[in-house]
C-alpha positions as a Python dict, from the first residue, in 0.01 Angstrom:
ca = {
    (1, 'X'): (0, 0, 0),
    (2, 'X'): (-295, -47, 246),
    (3, 'X'): (-721, -48, 120),
    (4, 'X'): (-780, 273, 235),
    (5, 'X'): (-410, 412, 50),
    (6, 'X'): (-531, 254, -218),
    (7, 'X'): (-874, 343, -257),
    (8, 'X'): (-760, 696, -229),
    (9, 'X'): (-528, 656, -550),
    (10, 'X'): (-812, 419, -738),
    (11, 'X'): (-1148, 501, -591),
    (12, 'X'): (-1206, 727, -861),
    (13, 'X'): (-1122, 462, -1161),
    (14, 'X'): (-1380, 206, -1001),
    (15, 'X'): (-1637, 389, -958),
    (16, 'X'): (-1627, 470, -1345),
    (17, 'X'): (-1629, 41, -1374),
    (18, 'X'): (-1963, 16, -1183),
    (19, 'X'): (-2195, 152, -1509),
    (20, 'X'): (-2012, -76, -1723),
    (21, 'X'): (-1994, -414, -1433),
    (22, 'X'): (-2352, -273, -1367),
    (23, 'X'): (-2504, -320, -1773),
    (24, 'X'): (-2284, -700, -1794),
    (25, 'X'): (-2517, -763, -1484),
    (26, 'X'): (-2802, -687, -1658),
    (27, 'X'): (-2776, -749, -1979),
    (28, 'X'): (-2530, -1098, -1986),
    (29, 'X'): (-2578, -1256, -1662),
    (30, 'X'): (-2946, -1205, -1537),
    (31, 'X'): (-3045, -1285, -1883),
    (32, 'X'): (-2853, -1619, -1909),
    (33, 'X'): (-2927, -1704, -1505),
    (34, 'X'): (-3309, -1656, -1629),
    (35, 'X'): (-3237, -1901, -1917),
    (36, 'X'): (-3135, -2150, -1712),
    (37, 'X'): (-3436, -2123, -1449),
    (38, 'X'): (-3671, -2094, -1694),
    (39, 'X'): (-3505, -2433, -1875),
    (40, 'X'): (-3719, -2667, -1614),
    (41, 'X'): (-4028, -2455, -1673),
    (42, 'X'): (-4296, -2467, -1891),
    (43, 'X'): (-4318, -2070, -1977),
    (44, 'X'): (-4512, -1901, -2210),
    (45, 'X'): (-4451, -1546, -2131),
    (46, 'X'): (-4768, -1562, -1838),
    (47, 'X'): (-4775, -1858, -1625),
    (48, 'X'): (-4507, -2057, -1563),
    (49, 'X'): (-4518, -2439, -1470),
    (50, 'X'): (-4202, -2607, -1260),
    (51, 'X'): (-4115, -2924, -1482),
    (52, 'X'): (-3794, -3032, -1372),
    (53, 'X'): (-3563, -3210, -1645),
    (54, 'X'): (-3892, -3295, -1863),
    (55, 'X'): (-3760, -2997, -2140),
    (56, 'X'): (-3415, -3213, -2183),
    (57, 'X'): (-3604, -3558, -2173),
    (58, 'X'): (-3837, -3425, -2426),
    (59, 'X'): (-3510, -3276, -2661),
    (60, 'X'): (-3313, -3564, -2633),
    (61, 'X'): (-3600, -3775, -2711),
    (62, 'X'): (-3682, -3529, -3003),
    (63, 'X'): (-3611, -3711, -3334),
    (64, 'X'): (-3636, -3375, -3530),
    (65, 'X'): (-3372, -3227, -3239),
    (66, 'X'): (-3129, -3541, -3291),
    (67, 'X'): (-3121, -3458, -3688),
    (68, 'X'): (-3058, -3100, -3615),
    (69, 'X'): (-2755, -3220, -3358),
    (70, 'X'): (-2617, -3480, -3657),
    (71, 'X'): (-2614, -3127, -3862),
    (72, 'X'): (-2501, -2921, -3686),
    (73, 'X'): (-2183, -3152, -3615),
    (74, 'X'): (-2139, -3143, -3935),
    (75, 'X'): (-2157, -2758, -4020),
    (76, 'X'): (-1889, -2762, -3714),
    (77, 'X'): (-1635, -2980, -3852),
    (78, 'X'): (-1651, -2828, -4236),
    (79, 'X'): (-1640, -2478, -4112),
    (80, 'X'): (-1367, -2557, -3870),
    (81, 'X'): (-1172, -2720, -4172),
    (82, 'X'): (-1289, -2420, -4383),
    (83, 'X'): (-1138, -2181, -4133),
    (84, 'X'): (-812, -2281, -4098),
    (85, 'X'): (-750, -2411, -4459),
    (86, 'X'): (-838, -2164, -4685),
    (87, 'X'): (-740, -1849, -4430),
    (88, 'X'): (-388, -2017, -4391),
    (89, 'X'): (-346, -2049, -4737),
    (90, 'X'): (-425, -1715, -4800),
    (91, 'X'): (-181, -1585, -4570),
    (92, 'X'): (141, -1840, -4692),
    (93, 'X'): (90, -1703, -4984),
    (94, 'X'): (87, -1386, -4962),
    (95, 'X'): (321, -1410, -4667),
    (96, 'X'): (560, -1583, -5026),
    (97, 'X'): (476, -1247, -5256),
    (98, 'X'): (753, -1006, -5311),
    (99, 'X'): (725, -639, -5283),
    (100, 'X'): (494, -435, -4992),
    (101, 'X'): (269, -306, -5223),
    (102, 'X'): (168, -648, -5332),
    (103, 'X'): (139, -769, -5026),
    (104, 'X'): (-85, -516, -4937),
    (105, 'X'): (-287, -474, -5263),
    (106, 'X'): (-362, -861, -5119),
    (107, 'X'): (-400, -829, -4776),
    (108, 'X'): (-654, -530, -4879),
    (109, 'X'): (-881, -733, -5098),
    (110, 'X'): (-918, -999, -4819),
    (111, 'X'): (-1002, -752, -4585),
    (112, 'X'): (-1236, -601, -4734),
    (113, 'X'): (-1571, -793, -4785),
    (114, 'X'): (-1572, -727, -4354),
    (115, 'X'): (-1713, -442, -4400),
    (116, 'X'): (-2010, -563, -4597),
    (117, 'X'): (-2304, -627, -4361),
    (118, 'X'): (-2383, -1009, -4343),
    (119, 'X'): (-2667, -1010, -4502),
    (120, 'X'): (-2634, -894, -4821),
    (121, 'X'): (-2382, -1149, -4840),
    (122, 'X'): (-2647, -1402, -4713),
    (123, 'X'): (-2882, -1316, -5014),
    (124, 'X'): (-2637, -1294, -5268),
    (125, 'X'): (-2557, -1636, -5175),
    (126, 'X'): (-2947, -1703, -5188),
    (127, 'X'): (-2978, -1568, -5539),
    (128, 'X'): (-2690, -1731, -5640),
    (129, 'X'): (-2835, -2049, -5567),
    (130, 'X'): (-3158, -1955, -5739),
    (131, 'X'): (-3276, -2253, -5973),
    (132, 'X'): (-3470, -1973, -6222),
    (133, 'X'): (-3236, -1714, -6252),
    (134, 'X'): (-2970, -1813, -6034),
    (135, 'X'): (-2606, -1736, -6120),
    (136, 'X'): (-2484, -2091, -6061),
    (137, 'X'): (-2751, -2262, -6288),
    (138, 'X'): (-2677, -2002, -6555),
    (139, 'X'): (-2321, -2110, -6601),
    (140, 'X'): (-2425, -2427, -6616),
    (141, 'X'): (-2675, -2496, -6880),
    (142, 'X'): (-2413, -2216, -7062),
    (143, 'X'): (-2171, -2519, -7013),
    (144, 'X'): (-2438, -2741, -7153),
    (145, 'X'): (-2453, -2888, -6882),
    (146, 'X'): (-2864, -2879, -6786),
    (147, 'X'): (-2872, -3180, -6627),
    (148, 'X'): (-2688, -3048, -6336),
    (149, 'X'): (-2901, -2745, -6274),
    (150, 'X'): (-3103, -2802, -5985),
    (151, 'X'): (-3345, -2602, -5659),
    (152, 'X'): (-2954, -2636, -5454),
    (153, 'X'): (-3169, -2507, -5182),
    (154, 'X'): (-3485, -2671, -5242),
    (155, 'X'): (-3343, -3052, -5267),
    (156, 'X'): (-3284, -3280, -4955),
    (157, 'X'): (-2962, -3373, -5136),
    (158, 'X'): (-2791, -3050, -5198),
    (159, 'X'): (-2990, -2798, -4921),
    (160, 'X'): (-2758, -2934, -4668),
    (161, 'X'): (-2399, -2904, -4895),
    (162, 'X'): (-2496, -2547, -5017),
    (163, 'X'): (-2516, -2383, -4710),
    (164, 'X'): (-2193, -2563, -4630),
    (165, 'X'): (-2071, -2412, -4964),
    (166, 'X'): (-2166, -2036, -4872),
    (167, 'X'): (-1881, -1801, -4837),
    (168, 'X'): (-1632, -1962, -5130),
    (169, 'X'): (-1324, -1939, -5083),
    (170, 'X'): (-1364, -1961, -4738),
    (171, 'X'): (-1061, -1663, -4645),
    (172, 'X'): (-1273, -1458, -4313),
    (173, 'X'): (-1091, -1139, -4258),
    (174, 'X'): (-1053, -1259, -3906),
    (175, 'X'): (-841, -1566, -3968),
    (176, 'X'): (-642, -1450, -4216),
    (177, 'X'): (-483, -1182, -4057),
    (178, 'X'): (-436, -1410, -3768),
    (179, 'X'): (-208, -1597, -3962),
    (180, 'X'): (-58, -1337, -4157),
    (181, 'X'): (54, -1145, -3821),
    (182, 'X'): (159, -1471, -3669),
    (183, 'X'): (369, -1531, -3953),
    (184, 'X'): (501, -1254, -3996),
    (185, 'X'): (610, -1261, -3665),
    (186, 'X'): (785, -1610, -3680),
    (187, 'X'): (1111, -1652, -3601),
    (188, 'X'): (1354, -1487, -3934),
    (189, 'X'): (1675, -1648, -3823),
    (190, 'X'): (1551, -2001, -3758),
    (191, 'X'): (1408, -2003, -4090),
    (192, 'X'): (1686, -1880, -4235),
    (193, 'X'): (1905, -2169, -4050),
    (194, 'X'): (1641, -2421, -4182),
    (195, 'X'): (1728, -2293, -4552),
    (196, 'X'): (2087, -2278, -4489),
    (197, 'X'): (2048, -2681, -4377),
    (198, 'X'): (1862, -2743, -4691),
    (199, 'X'): (1525, -2683, -4587),
    (200, 'X'): (1312, -2680, -4903),
    (201, 'X'): (975, -2446, -4872),
    (202, 'X'): (749, -2751, -4782),
    (203, 'X'): (987, -2845, -4548),
    (204, 'X'): (980, -2495, -4420),
    (205, 'X'): (598, -2506, -4417),
    (206, 'X'): (567, -2824, -4175),
    (207, 'X'): (857, -2851, -3971),
    (208, 'X'): (874, -2466, -3831),
    (209, 'X'): (509, -2290, -3944),
    (210, 'X'): (273, -2473, -3858),
    (211, 'X'): (443, -2641, -3525),
    (212, 'X'): (508, -2257, -3401),
    (213, 'X'): (146, -2172, -3526),
    (214, 'X'): (-58, -2407, -3279),
    (215, 'X'): (-180, -2146, -3083),
    (216, 'X'): (-369, -1923, -3361),
    (217, 'X'): (-462, -2261, -3496),
    (218, 'X'): (-641, -2310, -3114),
    (219, 'X'): (-765, -1989, -3156),
    (220, 'X'): (-930, -2022, -3462),
    (221, 'X'): (-1078, -2319, -3396),
    (222, 'X'): (-1234, -2203, -3068),
    (223, 'X'): (-1370, -1908, -3240),
    (224, 'X'): (-1507, -2092, -3547),
    (225, 'X'): (-1705, -2344, -3303),
    (226, 'X'): (-1848, -2075, -3078),
    (227, 'X'): (-1930, -1908, -3387),
    (228, 'X'): (-2080, -2191, -3605),
    (229, 'X'): (-2307, -2326, -3289),
    (230, 'X'): (-2462, -1959, -3235),
    (231, 'X'): (-2543, -1934, -3614),
    (232, 'X'): (-2867, -1975, -3728),
    (233, 'X'): (-2911, -1602, -3908),
    (234, 'X'): (-2774, -1767, -4228),
    (235, 'X'): (-2999, -2067, -4164),
    (236, 'X'): (-3346, -1877, -4176),
    (237, 'X'): (-3297, -1710, -4397),
    (238, 'X'): (-3168, -1908, -4684),
    (239, 'X'): (-3361, -2236, -4616),
    (240, 'X'): (-3563, -2159, -4268),
    (241, 'X'): (-3424, -2521, -4150),
    (242, 'X'): (-3556, -2674, -4515),
    (243, 'X'): (-3651, -2870, -4680),
    (244, 'X'): (-3857, -3072, -4390),
    (245, 'X'): (-3516, -3081, -4165),
    (246, 'X'): (-3191, -3105, -4423),
    (247, 'X'): (-3055, -2785, -4275),
    (248, 'X'): (-3229, -2734, -3965),
    (249, 'X'): (-2985, -2701, -3650),
    (250, 'X'): (-2985, -2629, -3252),
    (251, 'X'): (-3011, -2302, -3280),
    (252, 'X'): (-3258, -2283, -3526),
    (253, 'X'): (-3502, -2517, -3330),
    (254, 'X'): (-3435, -2289, -3016),
    (255, 'X'): (-3554, -1973, -3270),
    (256, 'X'): (-3865, -2164, -3311),
    (257, 'X'): (-3992, -2278, -3009),
    (258, 'X'): (-3900, -1952, -2864),
    (259, 'X'): (-4048, -1733, -3124),
    (260, 'X'): (-4290, -1932, -3318),
    (261, 'X'): (-4455, -2191, -3053),
    (262, 'X'): (-4440, -1932, -2706),
    (263, 'X'): (-4203, -2282, -2619),
    (264, 'X'): (-4010, -2007, -2394),
    (265, 'X'): (-3914, -2309, -2150),
    (266, 'X'): (-3840, -2559, -2422),
    (267, 'X'): (-3617, -2277, -2611),
    (268, 'X'): (-3428, -2195, -2336),
    (269, 'X'): (-3346, -2560, -2261),
    (270, 'X'): (-3217, -2555, -2615),
    (271, 'X'): (-2998, -2268, -2506),
    (272, 'X'): (-2835, -2397, -2186),
    (273, 'X'): (-2757, -2710, -2424),
    (274, 'X'): (-2552, -2506, -2645),
    (275, 'X'): (-2409, -2278, -2354),
    (276, 'X'): (-2315, -2607, -2212),
    (277, 'X'): (-2126, -2805, -2500),
    (278, 'X'): (-1901, -2465, -2556),
    (279, 'X'): (-1809, -2414, -2223),
    (280, 'X'): (-1713, -2762, -2256),
    (281, 'X'): (-1554, -2738, -2515),
    (282, 'X'): (-1392, -2399, -2450),
    (283, 'X'): (-1256, -2573, -2125),
    (284, 'X'): (-1087, -2870, -2278),
    (285, 'X'): (-902, -2628, -2540),
    (286, 'X'): (-777, -2468, -2277),
    (287, 'X'): (-707, -2678, -2050),
    (288, 'X'): (-632, -3040, -2204),
    (289, 'X'): (-459, -2887, -2561),
    (290, 'X'): (-216, -2714, -2410),
    (291, 'X'): (94, -2567, -2532),
    (292, 'X'): (411, -2416, -2472),
    (293, 'X'): (475, -2191, -2762),
}
């Protein structure tokens, strides 16, 4: 089919795509290009002065930024572990349950929390950590463990881990669905053959399920890494990066630089750095960690 015939057949369809491309260019690519340009400037929305790589030099020489990167590494590693281990365990256990009604009941129970606004969950956990009336301290006191009660979000030794513990038991509805659907689509013939050869449940899990779920591990991992690097609302609401710099991360620093100090150029530099990290990890995940499954 030549170009003229193709245009006559699909031309109207192409025209309907134009508004989508305009919005993508205007609201995604243009701000990204603008942020990259302004990362080399001293910009406060009124004046813009070209300063080269000064923002990047200041960023990497800033002790607070380095502390934020260390915290982010801890956040990201723990987020990846939480996003794989707990949803996978839940999916495997529900898969083993007999009876479709019971399976449906548990599936629905894990998916329903997705309907709640994220800020509601954040505020709920913030109240649970309240040093005076919070559920956690009240439970400890009721069991005579008064010495363990503390301001979980206000103590530098516990604030970071309190943020990490947010969302327990860490069964994300999306990750759960990814693993559960994939387990249900595994070759039953291969599993039955393994059982006939004497494989027990643990061997089926470790030698059949886990190797065949590698593509899902990759997908969940990269989605979690992207979400972890972009996450700041939870930290902003619960601790604002404190106490001190105990829970600070680069996304919070970017937000505070831009909207707290009007240092939009410096904030853009942090945003570009995060974008490059996400891009590098995505390419590594897609190109280096190849799988034949």
